[in-house]
N, C-alpha and C positions, 0 to 999 in steps of 0.2 A: 370110344377110346378118348382118354384125356391127353391133349397135346401140350407140349411145353410152350408153344407159340405159333403164330402164323407168319410164314415167309413168302414174299412175292419174289419169284425167280423170273428173270428176263434175259432171253437169249434168242437170236434168230436162227441158231443151229439146233435142230430138233434133238440130235443125239446128245449135245451138251446139256440141253434143258432136261432131258430124261435122266442123265447122270446126276445132275444137281438134285432133282426131285427124289430120285432113289436114295441118295445119301441122306437127305434131310428127313424123309419119311422113315427110313431105317432108324434114325435117331430121334424119332417121335415128334417131328415137327409137321404141322399142317402146311401144305403148299398151295399156292395159286400161281398161275403162270401167264406170261405174255411173250410175244415174239419181237417186240420193239418198244421204244419209249412211248409212242403214241398209244399203243394198245395197253401199256402198263398204267398210264394215267386213267384210262377208261376202266381198267380192272379195279384200281384203287377206289374209284368213285362208286363202283357197284358193290363193294364189300359191305355186308351187314355187320360184321365184326372187324375191328381194326387190324391192320397189318402191323406186325411188330418189327420186322426187319426186311430190307430189300437187298437181294443179290442180283446184280445187273452186269451184263457184258458191256465193254467199252465200245466196240465197233459193231454197229447195227444199222440197217437201212431205216428210212423215214425219220427217226430220231435216235441219235446215238446216246450212249450212257451219260456223257458229260452234259449234253443238252437236256436230257431228262432230269438230271439232278438240279440243274439251274431252274427248270420249270417247277420242279417239286418244291423248292425252297420259297416259291412265290405263293404257295397255298398254305393258309394257316393250319388246316387240318392235318397236313402231311409233312410240314417242314421239319419236324423234329424226329421223323423216322430215320434211324441209322441206316446207312447204305454201305454195303460191301461191293467193291468193284472187282470183277474178275477180268483179267487183261493179259495180253502178251506184250503190251506196250509198257515196258518197265524202265525206260530212260528217265533220268531225274526230272527233266522238264515236263515229261508227260505225266509223271506222278504228281508233280507240283500243280499242274493244271487241274487235276482231279481234286487235290487237297483244297485249292482255292475255290472250287465249285462246291465243296462240302463233303468230300469223301474222306473218311478217317480210317477205313479198313480196306486193304488191297489183298488180292490173292492172284498169283501168277499161274496161268495155264501152262502145262498140265499141273495139277496139284494133288497132294495126298488127301484122301477122303476125310481123315481125321482133322486136317487143317481147316477145311470148310466148316465142319460141324463145330470146331472150337471157336472160330471167328464168329459164327452165328450165335453161339452161346454168349460170347463176350458182348456182342452188339445187343443181344436181347437183355442181358443184365443191365447195360447202360440205358436202354430204352425204358425199362421198368423202373429203374432207380430215378430217372428223370421225371417220369410220370408222377411218381409218388412225391418227388420234390415239388413239382408244380402244383399238385393238388393241395399239399400242406401249406405251400406258400400262399395260395389263394385264401386258405382258411386264416392264416396269420394276417393277411392283408385286411380281411373283414374284421378280425379282432382289433386290428390297429384303428380302424374307423370307429369302432365302439368306444375305444379309449381316447378318442379325439386326437389321434396322431401322436400319441405320447412318445413313440420311438423317434420321431422327427426332432424331438427336443433333447434327445440324448447327446451329451457332450463327451462323455468318457465312461467306459465300462470295461471290466476284465472278466473273462470266463476261463475255467479250467475243465479239461475233460480227458478221458482215457480211451473210450471205445468209438467205433465207427458210428454206432447209433447215436451216441452223444454228440458226435461231430455233426451229424445231419440235423439234429434238433437245434444246435447252436447256429448252424448255417441259416435256418429259417428265421430265427430271432434276429440275426444280424442283417439279413437281406431286407427286412422291412424298415431299416434305417435309411435305405437308399431310395431315390425317387422312382426307380423301376425295379422293384423287388424280384419280379419274375425273371428278369434278365441277369440279376446278380446272384441269385441263389445257386446256380450251377457253378460259376467260377469260384464262389466262396467254398462250396462243398468240396470241389476238387482239391483245393489247398488244405482244407481241414482234414480231409481223408488222407491226403498225401503225408501230412505230418505224423499220422498214426502209423500207416503202412510202411513207408520208407524211412520215416524219422525214428520214432520210438521203438518200433518193432524190427528195424534194421533189415528189412527185406529189399534186396536190390532189384533194379529193373530186370536184369536177366533172370533172377530167381522167380520174380512174379510171372514172367512169360512162361517159364518152365512149369511152374505150379498150375497155371491156367491150362496149359496144354495137357497136363496129366490129370486135371480135374481135382487137384488138392488144395486150391486156393483158400476156400472158406475154412477148411479144417486147420490149415496152417495159421490163419489169422486167429482162430479161437485158441489154438494151442499156445501161441506166443502171448496172447493177452493174459493167459493164466500162468505163464511160466515165471519163475521167481526173478529171472533176469530182466523182465519187461513189465511185470504187473504193477509196479509202483510208479512207473513213468507217466508223466502228464504233459499235455500240451497247454500252453498259455496263450490266450487270444485277447488282444486289446483293441478296442475301437475308440478312435479319437476324432472329434469334429472341431474344425476351426471355421473361419468365416467363408472359406472357399472350397475346402476338401474334406473328405472322410478318409482317415488313415486306418488301415487294418494291419496289425502286427501279429504274426503267428510264430511262436517259438516252441520247438520240440526239444526233447532231451536225448536225441540221437547223436550220432557221430558227425552228421553233416554230409554233404556231397557237392560235387561240381554241378551247379544248376545250368551252366551255359548251354549244353546240348539240348536241354529239354524246353528251353524257352521258344524253340522253333520246332516244327514238325518235319524232321529230316525224312527224305524219301524212304530210306531203309526201314524206319520205324513204322511207316504206313503199312508194312506187311507183317507187323507183329500184333499180338493180342492186347498189348498195353503200351504205355509210354506217351499218352496224349494229354494227361491231366494238367500239367503246368502250362503247356501251350494253350489249351482251351481256356484255362483261367486267365491267361495273359490277355485274351481277347476281350475280357469283361472290364478290365481296369485300365486307367490311363497310364499307370506305371507300376511295375513290379521289380523290387530290388532285393536280392538275397544278400545277407550280411554275414561277415565272418566266415565260418567254415561251411555255411549253407544251411544251418539248422534254424535260421531266423529269416523271415521274409516280411517286408513292409510293402503294402499295396495301397496305392493312392487312387481315389476316384473323385473327380470334380463334383461339387454339389449342384452347380448350375446345369 
């Protein structure tokens, strides 16, 4: 059987663990399991193929979910694996504790079966996209070395694009202008993709969550990219270097939006399938400023 991906499920309650594994296997995911955080780290080290997503309970003996995630982020091999935390502890300060540790998906017990499979699918998509991003960025870094660091000499450039694939390609090119390309390609990609999805294609945050839940996200993107109302819209990206900073300006042709709620990961959005892109991007830059009606953003990163 061909699986969509491998999921590590972690819970000290046998019945809850069996329910999770049943739901995931039914949706064509391979599962491996552990009863607490200590055992989960051991299971990760034993895997011959990589784990794509981790679903972990918050409250467990030996090592709870929060402690596990903090340990996980210390290991280079595992630090980028997306984590979904299942919990009954849904107070804002408890959710923020998990977010600070590195949790970006939450699910409250008891939950609908389709919600778990949807979040796993969303996390899996994020993981695979990031893996491709990092692989291509490493290739671009090697290419930069061959050209004697030419991108480091770039003072100003302008790019235009329409599609998500073009956004990803440009993100790699832009990332190698920075001193730490691997750290910057993710934040840049988030903003370039956002300018297409929510900018030019006018898909709202609520619409995206609904489409993801219904499994129609990819089809809607393709439909709108080819629709006459959107097919001619472009995103303009400018990069400018001065003596101290790199400035990245991204401007789409959409109607704009209020960016304020998305610069932070509010607790309620931690339980949704999307809505993290701008927040994650803000972690990579020294400053992010949205201009006018919100369809233009200027990002600053110190060169030193």
